[in-house]
mmCIF file of the N, C-alpha and C atoms, coordinates in Angstrom:
data_MODEL
# 
_entry.id   MODEL 
# 
loop_
_atom_site.group_PDB 
_atom_site.id 
_atom_site.type_symbol 
_atom_site.label_atom_id 
_atom_site.label_alt_id 
_atom_site.label_comp_id 
_atom_site.label_asym_id 
_atom_site.label_entity_id 
_atom_site.label_seq_id 
_atom_site.pdbx_PDB_ins_code 
_atom_site.Cartn_x 
_atom_site.Cartn_y 
_atom_site.Cartn_z 
_atom_site.occupancy 
_atom_site.B_iso_or_equiv 
_atom_site.pdbx_formal_charge 
_atom_site.auth_seq_id 
_atom_site.auth_comp_id 
_atom_site.auth_asym_id 
_atom_site.auth_atom_id 
_atom_site.pdbx_PDB_model_num 
ATOM 1   N N  . MET A 1 1  ? 58.088  -36.703 9.184  1.00 0.00 ? 1  MET A N  1 
ATOM 2   C CA . MET A 1 1  ? 58.376  -37.734 10.162 1.00 0.00 ? 1  MET A CA 1 
ATOM 3   C C  . MET A 1 1  ? 59.844  -37.641 10.558 1.00 0.00 ? 1  MET A C  1 
ATOM 4   N N  . SER A 1 2  ? 60.097  -37.600 11.844 1.00 0.00 ? 2  SER A N  1 
ATOM 5   C CA . SER A 1 2  ? 61.483  -37.508 12.310 1.00 0.00 ? 2  SER A CA 1 
ATOM 6   C C  . SER A 1 2  ? 61.969  -38.861 12.813 1.00 0.00 ? 2  SER A C  1 
ATOM 7   N N  . LEU A 1 3  ? 63.265  -38.965 12.860 1.00 0.00 ? 3  LEU A N  1 
ATOM 8   C CA . LEU A 1 3  ? 63.897  -40.207 13.294 1.00 0.00 ? 3  LEU A CA 1 
ATOM 9   C C  . LEU A 1 3  ? 64.931  -39.852 14.353 1.00 0.00 ? 3  LEU A C  1 
ATOM 10  N N  . LEU A 1 4  ? 64.843  -40.486 15.492 1.00 0.00 ? 4  LEU A N  1 
ATOM 11  C CA . LEU A 1 4  ? 65.792  -40.236 16.570 1.00 0.00 ? 4  LEU A CA 1 
ATOM 12  C C  . LEU A 1 4  ? 66.784  -41.392 16.639 1.00 0.00 ? 4  LEU A C  1 
ATOM 13  N N  . ILE A 1 5  ? 68.056  -41.067 16.445 1.00 0.00 ? 5  ILE A N  1 
ATOM 14  C CA . ILE A 1 5  ? 69.119  -42.060 16.577 1.00 0.00 ? 5  ILE A CA 1 
ATOM 15  C C  . ILE A 1 5  ? 69.627  -41.967 18.006 1.00 0.00 ? 5  ILE A C  1 
ATOM 16  N N  . ASN A 1 6  ? 69.626  -43.088 18.712 1.00 0.00 ? 6  ASN A N  1 
ATOM 17  C CA . ASN A 1 6  ? 70.018  -43.013 20.117 1.00 0.00 ? 6  ASN A CA 1 
ATOM 18  C C  . ASN A 1 6  ? 71.040  -44.047 20.567 1.00 0.00 ? 6  ASN A C  1 
ATOM 19  N N  . ASP A 1 7  ? 71.545  -44.888 19.648 1.00 0.00 ? 7  ASP A N  1 
ATOM 20  C CA . ASP A 1 7  ? 72.507  -45.893 20.104 1.00 0.00 ? 7  ASP A CA 1 
ATOM 21  C C  . ASP A 1 7  ? 73.248  -46.474 18.901 1.00 0.00 ? 7  ASP A C  1 
ATOM 22  N N  . ILE A 1 8  ? 74.325  -47.174 19.180 1.00 0.00 ? 8  ILE A N  1 
ATOM 23  C CA . ILE A 1 8  ? 75.003  -47.971 18.168 1.00 0.00 ? 8  ILE A CA 1 
ATOM 24  C C  . ILE A 1 8  ? 75.186  -49.376 18.729 1.00 0.00 ? 8  ILE A C  1 
ATOM 25  N N  . LYS A 1 9  ? 75.273  -50.352 17.835 1.00 0.00 ? 9  LYS A N  1 
ATOM 26  C CA . LYS A 1 9  ? 75.509  -51.739 18.232 1.00 0.00 ? 9  LYS A CA 1 
ATOM 27  C C  . LYS A 1 9  ? 76.726  -52.230 17.458 1.00 0.00 ? 9  LYS A C  1 
ATOM 28  N N  . ILE A 1 10 ? 77.776  -52.608 18.190 1.00 0.00 ? 10 ILE A N  1 
ATOM 29  C CA . ILE A 1 10 ? 78.978  -53.136 17.548 1.00 0.00 ? 10 ILE A CA 1 
ATOM 30  C C  . ILE A 1 10 ? 78.660  -54.522 16.993 1.00 0.00 ? 10 ILE A C  1 
ATOM 31  N N  . LYS A 1 11 ? 78.916  -54.716 15.700 1.00 0.00 ? 11 LYS A N  1 
ATOM 32  C CA . LYS A 1 11 ? 78.676  -56.015 15.069 1.00 0.00 ? 11 LYS A CA 1 
ATOM 33  C C  . LYS A 1 11 ? 79.929  -56.865 15.039 1.00 0.00 ? 11 LYS A C  1 
ATOM 34  N N  . SER A 1 12 ? 81.067  -56.244 14.729 1.00 0.00 ? 12 SER A N  1 
ATOM 35  C CA . SER A 1 12 ? 82.302  -57.022 14.677 1.00 0.00 ? 12 SER A CA 1 
ATOM 36  C C  . SER A 1 12 ? 83.495  -56.122 14.961 1.00 0.00 ? 12 SER A C  1 
ATOM 37  N N  . ILE A 1 13 ? 84.510  -56.717 15.549 1.00 0.00 ? 13 ILE A N  1 
ATOM 38  C CA . ILE A 1 13 ? 85.784  -56.044 15.790 1.00 0.00 ? 13 ILE A CA 1 
ATOM 39  C C  . ILE A 1 13 ? 86.881  -57.006 15.370 1.00 0.00 ? 13 ILE A C  1 
ATOM 40  N N  . THR A 1 14 ? 87.815  -56.523 14.577 1.00 0.00 ? 14 THR A N  1 
ATOM 41  C CA . THR A 1 14 ? 88.946  -57.333 14.147 1.00 0.00 ? 14 THR A CA 1 
ATOM 42  C C  . THR A 1 14 ? 90.218  -56.713 14.690 1.00 0.00 ? 14 THR A C  1 
ATOM 43  N N  . LEU A 1 15 ? 91.038  -57.520 15.346 1.00 0.00 ? 15 LEU A N  1 
ATOM 44  C CA . LEU A 1 15 ? 92.341  -57.101 15.848 1.00 0.00 ? 15 LEU A CA 1 
ATOM 45  C C  . LEU A 1 15 ? 93.394  -57.748 14.959 1.00 0.00 ? 15 LEU A C  1 
ATOM 46  N N  . LYS A 1 16 ? 94.356  -56.950 14.505 1.00 0.00 ? 16 LYS A N  1 
ATOM 47  C CA . LYS A 1 16 ? 95.342  -57.475 13.577 1.00 0.00 ? 16 LYS A CA 1 
ATOM 48  C C  . LYS A 1 16 ? 96.664  -56.742 13.787 1.00 0.00 ? 16 LYS A C  1 
ATOM 49  N N  . ARG A 1 17 ? 97.766  -57.430 13.564 1.00 0.00 ? 17 ARG A N  1 
ATOM 50  C CA . ARG A 1 17 ? 99.079  -56.788 13.588 1.00 0.00 ? 17 ARG A CA 1 
ATOM 51  C C  . ARG A 1 17 ? 99.514  -56.526 12.153 1.00 0.00 ? 17 ARG A C  1 
ATOM 52  N N  . ASN A 1 18 ? 99.976  -55.310 11.900 1.00 0.00 ? 18 ASN A N  1 
ATOM 53  C CA . ASN A 1 18 ? 100.459 -54.995 10.556 1.00 0.00 ? 18 ASN A CA 1 
ATOM 54  C C  . ASN A 1 18 ? 101.906 -55.464 10.401 1.00 0.00 ? 18 ASN A C  1 
ATOM 55  N N  . GLU A 1 19 ? 102.508 -55.158 9.265  1.00 0.00 ? 19 GLU A N  1 
ATOM 56  C CA . GLU A 1 19 ? 103.876 -55.611 8.978  1.00 0.00 ? 19 GLU A CA 1 
ATOM 57  C C  . GLU A 1 19 ? 104.894 -55.080 9.974  1.00 0.00 ? 19 GLU A C  1 
ATOM 58  N N  . LYS A 1 20 ? 104.604 -53.945 10.598 1.00 0.00 ? 20 LYS A N  1 
ATOM 59  C CA . LYS A 1 20 ? 105.504 -53.345 11.594 1.00 0.00 ? 20 LYS A CA 1 
ATOM 60  C C  . LYS A 1 20 ? 105.262 -53.885 12.994 1.00 0.00 ? 20 LYS A C  1 
ATOM 61  N N  . GLY A 1 21 ? 104.287 -54.788 13.143 1.00 0.00 ? 21 GLY A N  1 
ATOM 62  C CA . GLY A 1 21 ? 103.960 -55.341 14.450 1.00 0.00 ? 21 GLY A CA 1 
ATOM 63  C C  . GLY A 1 21 ? 103.018 -54.466 15.256 1.00 0.00 ? 21 GLY A C  1 
ATOM 64  N N  . GLU A 1 22 ? 102.500 -53.409 14.640 1.00 0.00 ? 22 GLU A N  1 
ATOM 65  C CA . GLU A 1 22 ? 101.582 -52.506 15.334 1.00 0.00 ? 22 GLU A CA 1 
ATOM 66  C C  . GLU A 1 22 ? 100.163 -53.061 15.297 1.00 0.00 ? 22 GLU A C  1 
ATOM 67  N N  . LEU A 1 23 ? 99.427  -52.818 16.363 1.00 0.00 ? 23 LEU A N  1 
ATOM 68  C CA . LEU A 1 23 ? 98.063  -53.300 16.466 1.00 0.00 ? 23 LEU A CA 1 
ATOM 69  C C  . LEU A 1 23 ? 97.135  -52.452 15.605 1.00 0.00 ? 23 LEU A C  1 
ATOM 70  N N  . GLU A 1 24 ? 96.299  -53.119 14.810 1.00 0.00 ? 24 GLU A N  1 
ATOM 71  C CA . GLU A 1 24 ? 95.267  -52.445 14.031 1.00 0.00 ? 24 GLU A CA 1 
ATOM 72  C C  . GLU A 1 24 ? 93.912  -52.976 14.498 1.00 0.00 ? 24 GLU A C  1 
ATOM 73  N N  . VAL A 1 25 ? 92.952  -52.076 14.611 1.00 0.00 ? 25 VAL A N  1 
ATOM 74  C CA . VAL A 1 25 ? 91.606  -52.437 15.023 1.00 0.00 ? 25 VAL A CA 1 
ATOM 75  C C  . VAL A 1 25 ? 90.637  -51.891 13.983 1.00 0.00 ? 25 VAL A C  1 
ATOM 76  N N  . TYR A 1 26 ? 89.753  -52.755 13.481 1.00 0.00 ? 26 TYR A N  1 
ATOM 77  C CA . TYR A 1 26 ? 88.706  -52.281 12.589 1.00 0.00 ? 26 TYR A CA 1 
ATOM 78  C C  . TYR A 1 26 ? 87.465  -53.137 12.769 1.00 0.00 ? 26 TYR A C  1 
ATOM 79  N N  . GLY A 1 27 ? 86.347  -52.656 12.277 1.00 0.00 ? 27 GLY A N  1 
ATOM 80  C CA . GLY A 1 27 ? 85.122  -53.413 12.462 1.00 0.00 ? 27 GLY A CA 1 
ATOM 81  C C  . GLY A 1 27 ? 83.918  -52.745 11.850 1.00 0.00 ? 27 GLY A C  1 
ATOM 82  N N  . SER A 1 28 ? 82.738  -53.187 12.312 1.00 0.00 ? 28 SER A N  1 
ATOM 83  C CA . SER A 1 28 ? 81.485  -52.650 11.793 1.00 0.00 ? 28 SER A CA 1 
ATOM 84  C C  . SER A 1 28 ? 80.496  -52.459 12.930 1.00 0.00 ? 28 SER A C  1 
ATOM 85  N N  . TYR A 1 29 ? 79.531  -51.572 12.688 1.00 0.00 ? 29 TYR A N  1 
ATOM 86  C CA . TYR A 1 29 ? 78.522  -51.290 13.695 1.00 0.00 ? 29 TYR A CA 1 
ATOM 87  C C  . TYR A 1 29 ? 77.225  -50.866 13.023 1.00 0.00 ? 29 TYR A C  1 
ATOM 88  N N  . ASP A 1 30 ? 76.129  -51.007 13.777 1.00 0.00 ? 30 ASP A N  1 
ATOM 89  C CA . ASP A 1 30 ? 74.812  -50.557 13.329 1.00 0.00 ? 30 ASP A CA 1 
ATOM 90  C C  . ASP A 1 30 ? 74.434  -49.290 14.089 1.00 0.00 ? 30 ASP A C  1 
ATOM 91  N N  . ILE A 1 31 ? 73.817  -48.356 13.396 1.00 0.00 ? 31 ILE A N  1 
ATOM 92  C CA . ILE A 1 31 ? 73.243  -47.170 14.033 1.00 0.00 ? 31 ILE A CA 1 
ATOM 93  C C  . ILE A 1 31 ? 71.784  -47.504 14.303 1.00 0.00 ? 31 ILE A C  1 
ATOM 94  N N  . MET A 1 32 ? 71.354  -47.338 15.556 1.00 0.00 ? 32 MET A N  1 
ATOM 95  C CA . MET A 1 32 ? 70.034  -47.784 15.988 1.00 0.00 ? 32 MET A CA 1 
ATOM 96  C C  . MET A 1 32 ? 69.097  -46.601 16.250 1.00 0.00 ? 32 MET A C  1 
ATOM 97  N N  . SER A 1 33 ? 67.826  -46.793 15.912 1.00 0.00 ? 33 SER A N  1 
ATOM 98  C CA . SER A 1 33 ? 66.804  -45.788 16.192 1.00 0.00 ? 33 SER A CA 1 
ATOM 99  C C  . SER A 1 33 ? 66.270  -45.986 17.607 1.00 0.00 ? 33 SER A C  1 
ATOM 100 N N  . GLU A 1 34 ? 65.455  -45.027 18.042 1.00 0.00 ? 34 GLU A N  1 
ATOM 101 C CA . GLU A 1 34 ? 64.850  -45.123 19.372 1.00 0.00 ? 34 GLU A CA 1 
ATOM 102 C C  . GLU A 1 34 ? 63.903  -46.310 19.467 1.00 0.00 ? 34 GLU A C  1 
ATOM 103 N N  . LYS A 1 35 ? 63.458  -46.833 18.337 1.00 0.00 ? 35 LYS A N  1 
ATOM 104 C CA . LYS A 1 35 ? 62.560  -47.995 18.327 1.00 0.00 ? 35 LYS A CA 1 
ATOM 105 C C  . LYS A 1 35 ? 63.325  -49.313 18.265 1.00 0.00 ? 35 LYS A C  1 
ATOM 106 N N  . GLY A 1 36 ? 64.662  -49.244 18.257 1.00 0.00 ? 36 GLY A N  1 
ATOM 107 C CA . GLY A 1 36 ? 65.480  -50.445 18.239 1.00 0.00 ? 36 GLY A CA 1 
ATOM 108 C C  . GLY A 1 36 ? 65.710  -51.021 16.855 1.00 0.00 ? 36 GLY A C  1 
ATOM 109 N N  . THR A 1 37 ? 65.391  -50.267 15.821 1.00 0.00 ? 37 THR A N  1 
ATOM 110 C CA . THR A 1 37 ? 65.619  -50.751 14.459 1.00 0.00 ? 37 THR A CA 1 
ATOM 111 C C  . THR A 1 37 ? 66.943  -50.213 13.929 1.00 0.00 ? 37 THR A C  1 
ATOM 112 N N  . VAL A 1 38 ? 67.536  -50.970 13.029 1.00 0.00 ? 38 VAL A N  1 
ATOM 113 C CA . VAL A 1 38 ? 68.801  -50.568 12.420 1.00 0.00 ? 38 VAL A CA 1 
ATOM 114 C C  . VAL A 1 38 ? 68.512  -49.517 11.352 1.00 0.00 ? 38 VAL A C  1 
ATOM 115 N N  . VAL A 1 39 ? 69.145  -48.354 11.504 1.00 0.00 ? 39 VAL A N  1 
ATOM 116 C CA . VAL A 1 39 ? 68.969  -47.269 10.557 1.00 0.00 ? 39 VAL A CA 1 
ATOM 117 C C  . VAL A 1 39 ? 70.035  -47.349 9.466  1.00 0.00 ? 39 VAL A C  1 
ATOM 118 N N  . ALA A 1 40 ? 71.258  -47.713 9.867  1.00 0.00 ? 40 ALA A N  1 
ATOM 119 C CA . ALA A 1 40 ? 72.363  -47.816 8.914  1.00 0.00 ? 40 ALA A CA 1 
ATOM 120 C C  . ALA A 1 40 ? 73.428  -48.729 9.495  1.00 0.00 ? 40 ALA A C  1 
ATOM 121 N N  . SER A 1 41 ? 74.205  -49.326 8.612  1.00 0.00 ? 41 SER A N  1 
ATOM 122 C CA . SER A 1 41 ? 75.373  -50.115 9.012  1.00 0.00 ? 41 SER A CA 1 
ATOM 123 C C  . SER A 1 41 ? 76.599  -49.422 8.448  1.00 0.00 ? 41 SER A C  1 
ATOM 124 N N  . GLN A 1 42 ? 77.642  -49.303 9.273  1.00 0.00 ? 42 GLN A N  1 
ATOM 125 C CA . GLN A 1 42 ? 78.863  -48.649 8.845  1.00 0.00 ? 42 GLN A CA 1 
ATOM 126 C C  . GLN A 1 42 ? 80.068  -49.412 9.371  1.00 0.00 ? 42 GLN A C  1 
ATOM 127 N N  . THR A 1 43 ? 81.240  -49.076 8.836  1.00 0.00 ? 43 THR A N  1 
ATOM 128 C CA . THR A 1 43 ? 82.485  -49.676 9.293  1.00 0.00 ? 43 THR A CA 1 
ATOM 129 C C  . THR A 1 43 ? 83.409  -48.589 9.811  1.00 0.00 ? 43 THR A C  1 
ATOM 130 N N  . PHE A 1 44 ? 84.426  -49.013 10.557 1.00 0.00 ? 44 PHE A N  1 
ATOM 131 C CA . PHE A 1 44 ? 85.402  -48.056 11.054 1.00 0.00 ? 44 PHE A CA 1 
ATOM 132 C C  . PHE A 1 44 ? 86.816  -48.579 10.862 1.00 0.00 ? 44 PHE A C  1 
ATOM 133 N N  . ASN A 1 45 ? 87.743  -47.632 10.665 1.00 0.00 ? 45 ASN A N  1 
ATOM 134 C CA . ASN A 1 45 ? 89.177  -47.858 10.509 1.00 0.00 ? 45 ASN A CA 1 
ATOM 135 C C  . ASN A 1 45 ? 89.559  -48.667 9.274  1.00 0.00 ? 45 ASN A C  1 
ATOM 136 N N  . GLY A 1 46 ? 88.676  -48.815 8.337  1.00 0.00 ? 46 GLY A N  1 
ATOM 137 C CA . GLY A 1 46 ? 89.009  -49.430 7.061  1.00 0.00 ? 46 GLY A CA 1 
ATOM 138 C C  . GLY A 1 46 ? 89.322  -48.333 6.060  1.00 0.00 ? 46 GLY A C  1 
ATOM 139 N N  . TYR A 1 47 ? 89.511  -48.721 4.835  1.00 0.00 ? 47 TYR A N  1 
ATOM 140 C CA . TYR A 1 47 ? 89.780  -47.756 3.773  1.00 0.00 ? 47 TYR A CA 1 
ATOM 141 C C  . TYR A 1 47 ? 88.581  -46.820 3.630  1.00 0.00 ? 47 TYR A C  1 
ATOM 142 N N  . SER A 1 48 ? 88.802  -45.523 3.758  1.00 0.00 ? 48 SER A N  1 
ATOM 143 C CA . SER A 1 48 ? 87.763  -44.511 3.556  1.00 0.00 ? 48 SER A CA 1 
ATOM 144 C C  . SER A 1 48 ? 86.610  -44.632 4.562  1.00 0.00 ? 48 SER A C  1 
ATOM 145 N N  . ASP A 1 49 ? 86.879  -45.082 5.784  1.00 0.00 ? 49 ASP A N  1 
ATOM 146 C CA . ASP A 1 49 ? 85.858  -45.233 6.831  1.00 0.00 ? 49 ASP A CA 1 
ATOM 147 C C  . ASP A 1 49 ? 86.012  -44.163 7.897  1.00 0.00 ? 49 ASP A C  1 
ATOM 148 N N  . ASN A 1 50 ? 85.074  -44.194 8.848  1.00 0.00 ? 50 ASN A N  1 
ATOM 149 C CA . ASN A 1 50 ? 85.236  -43.395 10.054 1.00 0.00 ? 50 ASN A CA 1 
ATOM 150 C C  . ASN A 1 50 ? 86.469  -43.901 10.779 1.00 0.00 ? 50 ASN A C  1 
ATOM 151 N N  . SER A 1 51 ? 87.225  -42.987 11.356 1.00 0.00 ? 51 SER A N  1 
ATOM 152 C CA . SER A 1 51 ? 88.469  -43.368 12.019 1.00 0.00 ? 51 SER A CA 1 
ATOM 153 C C  . SER A 1 51 ? 88.311  -43.308 13.535 1.00 0.00 ? 51 SER A C  1 
ATOM 154 N N  . VAL A 1 52 ? 88.690  -44.386 14.198 1.00 0.00 ? 52 VAL A N  1 
ATOM 155 C CA . VAL A 1 52 ? 88.671  -44.456 15.655 1.00 0.00 ? 52 VAL A CA 1 
ATOM 156 C C  . VAL A 1 52 ? 90.118  -44.583 16.115 1.00 0.00 ? 52 VAL A C  1 
ATOM 157 N N  . ALA A 1 53 ? 90.572  -43.629 16.924 1.00 0.00 ? 53 ALA A N  1 
ATOM 158 C CA . ALA A 1 53 ? 91.950  -43.660 17.409 1.00 0.00 ? 53 ALA A CA 1 
ATOM 159 C C  . ALA A 1 53 ? 92.138  -44.802 18.396 1.00 0.00 ? 53 ALA A C  1 
ATOM 160 N N  . ILE A 1 54 ? 93.285  -45.448 18.313 1.00 0.00 ? 54 ILE A N  1 
ATOM 161 C CA . ILE A 1 54 ? 93.607  -46.524 19.249 1.00 0.00 ? 54 ILE A CA 1 
ATOM 162 C C  . ILE A 1 54 ? 94.284  -45.880 20.454 1.00 0.00 ? 54 ILE A C  1 
ATOM 163 N N  . THR A 1 55 ? 93.491  -45.609 21.484 1.00 0.00 ? 55 THR A N  1 
ATOM 164 C CA . THR A 1 55 ? 94.005  -44.986 22.699 1.00 0.00 ? 55 THR A CA 1 
ATOM 165 C C  . THR A 1 55 ? 94.716  -46.027 23.559 1.00 0.00 ? 55 THR A C  1 
ATOM 166 N N  . GLY A 1 56 ? 95.343  -45.554 24.616 1.00 0.00 ? 56 GLY A N  1 
ATOM 167 C CA . GLY A 1 56 ? 96.030  -46.462 25.533 1.00 0.00 ? 56 GLY A CA 1 
ATOM 168 C C  . GLY A 1 56 ? 95.111  -47.523 26.095 1.00 0.00 ? 56 GLY A C  1 
ATOM 169 N N  . ASP A 1 57 ? 93.875  -47.149 26.464 1.00 0.00 ? 57 ASP A N  1 
ATOM 170 C CA . ASP A 1 57 ? 92.921  -48.109 27.015 1.00 0.00 ? 57 ASP A CA 1 
ATOM 171 C C  . ASP A 1 57 ? 92.533  -49.167 25.991 1.00 0.00 ? 57 ASP A C  1 
ATOM 172 N N  . ILE A 1 58 ? 92.269  -48.740 24.757 1.00 0.00 ? 58 ILE A N  1 
ATOM 173 C CA . ILE A 1 58 ? 91.910  -49.695 23.708 1.00 0.00 ? 58 ILE A CA 1 
ATOM 174 C C  . ILE A 1 58 ? 93.081  -50.630 23.437 1.00 0.00 ? 58 ILE A C  1 
ATOM 175 N N  . LYS A 1 59 ? 94.274  -50.069 23.368 1.00 0.00 ? 59 LYS A N  1 
ATOM 176 C CA . LYS A 1 59 ? 95.451  -50.884 23.086 1.00 0.00 ? 59 LYS A CA 1 
ATOM 177 C C  . LYS A 1 59 ? 95.692  -51.914 24.188 1.00 0.00 ? 59 LYS A C  1 
ATOM 178 N N  . LEU A 1 60 ? 95.603  -51.496 25.449 1.00 0.00 ? 60 LEU A N  1 
ATOM 179 C CA . LEU A 1 60 ? 95.815  -52.426 26.566 1.00 0.00 ? 60 LEU A CA 1 
ATOM 180 C C  . LEU A 1 60 ? 94.780  -53.539 26.581 1.00 0.00 ? 60 LEU A C  1 
ATOM 181 N N  . SER A 1 61 ? 93.514  -53.195 26.424 1.00 0.00 ? 61 SER A N  1 
ATOM 182 C CA . SER A 1 61 ? 92.484  -54.230 26.469 1.00 0.00 ? 61 SER A CA 1 
ATOM 183 C C  . SER A 1 61 ? 92.562  -55.135 25.246 1.00 0.00 ? 61 SER A C  1 
ATOM 184 N N  . SER A 1 62 ? 92.928  -54.577 24.095 1.00 0.00 ? 62 SER A N  1 
ATOM 185 C CA . SER A 1 62 ? 93.085  -55.398 22.886 1.00 0.00 ? 62 SER A CA 1 
ATOM 186 C C  . SER A 1 62 ? 94.255  -56.360 23.031 1.00 0.00 ? 62 SER A C  1 
ATOM 187 N N  . GLU A 1 63 ? 95.365  -55.868 23.556 1.00 0.00 ? 63 GLU A N  1 
ATOM 188 C CA . GLU A 1 63 ? 96.530  -56.738 23.790 1.00 0.00 ? 63 GLU A CA 1 
ATOM 189 C C  . GLU A 1 63 ? 96.175  -57.856 24.753 1.00 0.00 ? 63 GLU A C  1 
ATOM 190 N N  . LYS A 1 64 ? 95.430  -57.551 25.810 1.00 0.00 ? 64 LYS A N  1 
ATOM 191 C CA . LYS A 1 64 ? 95.027  -58.554 26.791 1.00 0.00 ? 64 LYS A CA 1 
ATOM 192 C C  . LYS A 1 64 ? 94.104  -59.592 26.138 1.00 0.00 ? 64 LYS A C  1 
ATOM 193 N N  . THR A 1 65 ? 93.181  -59.132 25.301 1.00 0.00 ? 65 THR A N  1 
ATOM 194 C CA . THR A 1 65 ? 92.283  -60.047 24.594 1.00 0.00 ? 65 THR A CA 1 
ATOM 195 C C  . THR A 1 65 ? 93.077  -60.989 23.703 1.00 0.00 ? 65 THR A C  1 
ATOM 196 N N  . MET A 1 66 ? 94.014  -60.439 22.947 1.00 0.00 ? 66 MET A N  1 
ATOM 197 C CA . MET A 1 66 ? 94.828  -61.276 22.061 1.00 0.00 ? 66 MET A CA 1 
ATOM 198 C C  . MET A 1 66 ? 95.673  -62.267 22.866 1.00 0.00 ? 66 MET A C  1 
ATOM 199 N N  . GLU A 1 67 ? 96.211  -61.832 23.982 1.00 0.00 ? 67 GLU A N  1 
ATOM 200 C CA . GLU A 1 67 ? 97.015  -62.714 24.846 1.00 0.00 ? 67 GLU A CA 1 
ATOM 201 C C  . GLU A 1 67 ? 96.157  -63.849 25.397 1.00 0.00 ? 67 GLU A C  1 
ATOM 202 N N  . THR A 1 68 ? 94.957  -63.541 25.839 1.00 0.00 ? 68 THR A N  1 
ATOM 203 C CA . THR A 1 68 ? 94.054  -64.552 26.395 1.00 0.00 ? 68 THR A CA 1 
ATOM 204 C C  . THR A 1 68 ? 93.681  -65.576 25.334 1.00 0.00 ? 68 THR A C  1 
ATOM 205 N N  . ILE A 1 69 ? 93.351  -65.120 24.137 1.00 0.00 ? 69 ILE A N  1 
ATOM 206 C CA . ILE A 1 69 ? 93.008  -66.039 23.049 1.00 0.00 ? 69 ILE A CA 1 
ATOM 207 C C  . ILE A 1 69 ? 94.205  -66.903 22.683 1.00 0.00 ? 69 ILE A C  1 
ATOM 208 N N  . ARG A 1 70 ? 95.398  -66.300 22.621 1.00 0.00 ? 70 ARG A N  1 
ATOM 209 C CA . ARG A 1 70 ? 96.606  -67.067 22.318 1.00 0.00 ? 70 ARG A CA 1 
ATOM 210 C C  . ARG A 1 70 ? 96.816  -68.159 23.369 1.00 0.00 ? 70 ARG A C  1 
ATOM 211 N N  . ASP A 1 71 ? 96.671  -67.807 24.638 1.00 0.00 ? 71 ASP A N  1 
ATOM 212 C CA . ASP A 1 71 ? 96.850  -68.788 25.704 1.00 0.00 ? 71 ASP A CA 1 
ATOM 213 C C  . ASP A 1 71 ? 95.837  -69.927 25.602 1.00 0.00 ? 71 ASP A C  1 
ATOM 214 N N  . GLU A 1 72 ? 94.593  -69.597 25.287 1.00 0.00 ? 72 GLU A N  1 
ATOM 215 C CA . GLU A 1 72 ? 93.564  -70.626 25.145 1.00 0.00 ? 72 GLU A CA 1 
ATOM 216 C C  . GLU A 1 72 ? 93.851  -71.532 23.957 1.00 0.00 ? 72 GLU A C  1 
ATOM 217 N N  . LEU A 1 73 ? 94.312  -70.959 22.854 1.00 0.00 ? 73 LEU A N  1 
ATOM 218 C CA . LEU A 1 73 ? 94.670  -71.775 21.692 1.00 0.00 ? 73 LEU A CA 1 
ATOM 219 C C  . LEU A 1 73 ? 95.854  -72.688 21.979 1.00 0.00 ? 73 LEU A C  1 
ATOM 220 N N  . LYS A 1 74 ? 96.846  -72.185 22.718 1.00 0.00 ? 74 LYS A N  1 
ATOM 221 C CA . LYS A 1 74 ? 97.998  -73.019 23.074 1.00 0.00 ? 74 LYS A CA 1 
ATOM 222 C C  . LYS A 1 74 ? 97.556  -74.209 23.915 1.00 0.00 ? 74 LYS A C  1 
ATOM 223 N N  . LYS A 1 75 ? 96.613  -73.976 24.842 1.00 0.00 ? 75 LYS A N  1 
ATOM 224 C CA . LYS A 1 75 ? 96.080  -75.076 25.654 1.00 0.00 ? 75 LYS A CA 1 
ATOM 225 C C  . LYS A 1 75 ? 95.322  -76.063 24.781 1.00 0.00 ? 75 LYS A C  1 
ATOM 226 N N  . LEU A 1 76 ? 94.529  -75.542 23.858 1.00 0.00 ? 76 LEU A N  1 
ATOM 227 C CA . LEU A 1 76 ? 93.695  -76.363 22.996 1.00 0.00 ? 76 LEU A CA 1 
ATOM 228 C C  . LEU A 1 76 ? 94.529  -77.302 22.127 1.00 0.00 ? 76 LEU A C  1 
ATOM 229 N N  . ILE A 1 77 ? 95.673  -76.828 21.626 1.00 0.00 ? 77 ILE A N  1 
ATOM 230 C CA . ILE A 1 77 ? 96.489  -77.671 20.744 1.00 0.00 ? 77 ILE A CA 1 
ATOM 231 C C  . ILE A 1 77 ? 97.617  -78.380 21.502 1.00 0.00 ? 77 ILE A C  1 
ATOM 232 N N  . GLY A 1 78 ? 97.615  -78.261 22.848 1.00 0.00 ? 78 GLY A N  1 
ATOM 233 C CA . GLY A 1 78 ? 98.549  -79.023 23.666 1.00 0.00 ? 78 GLY A CA 1 
ATOM 234 C C  . GLY A 1 78 ? 99.934  -78.414 23.860 1.00 0.00 ? 78 GLY A C  1 
ATOM 235 N N  . LEU A 1 79 ? 100.072 -77.130 23.644 1.00 0.00 ? 79 LEU A N  1 
ATOM 236 C CA . LEU A 1 79 ? 101.364 -76.493 23.873 1.00 0.00 ? 79 LEU A CA 1 
ATOM 237 C C  . LEU A 1 79 ? 101.564 -76.067 25.322 1.00 0.00 ? 79 LEU A C  1 
ATOM 238 N N  . GLU A 1 80 ? 100.544 -76.169 26.119 1.00 0.00 ? 80 GLU A N  1 
ATOM 239 C CA . GLU A 1 80 ? 100.643 -75.866 27.555 1.00 0.00 ? 80 GLU A CA 1 
ATOM 240 C C  . GLU A 1 80 ? 99.938  -76.916 28.356 1.00 0.00 ? 80 GLU A C  1 
# 
């Protein structure tokens, strides 16, 4: 019996700044079969995980996401 893997589903993404102020991105995803079932769950950019490079596009969109959330939180607590 063969199994065809044809997609992944992102489960979580965490954006974090390290001690140097650099953006770190890590998370988890499911590997999906052609029937839509989860074959495996894996993580990326953690200790001993698959590594995903933070390209310019990822960095820009991540920075924008963090900025938008910060702005919404400032509004929520009355700083704006």
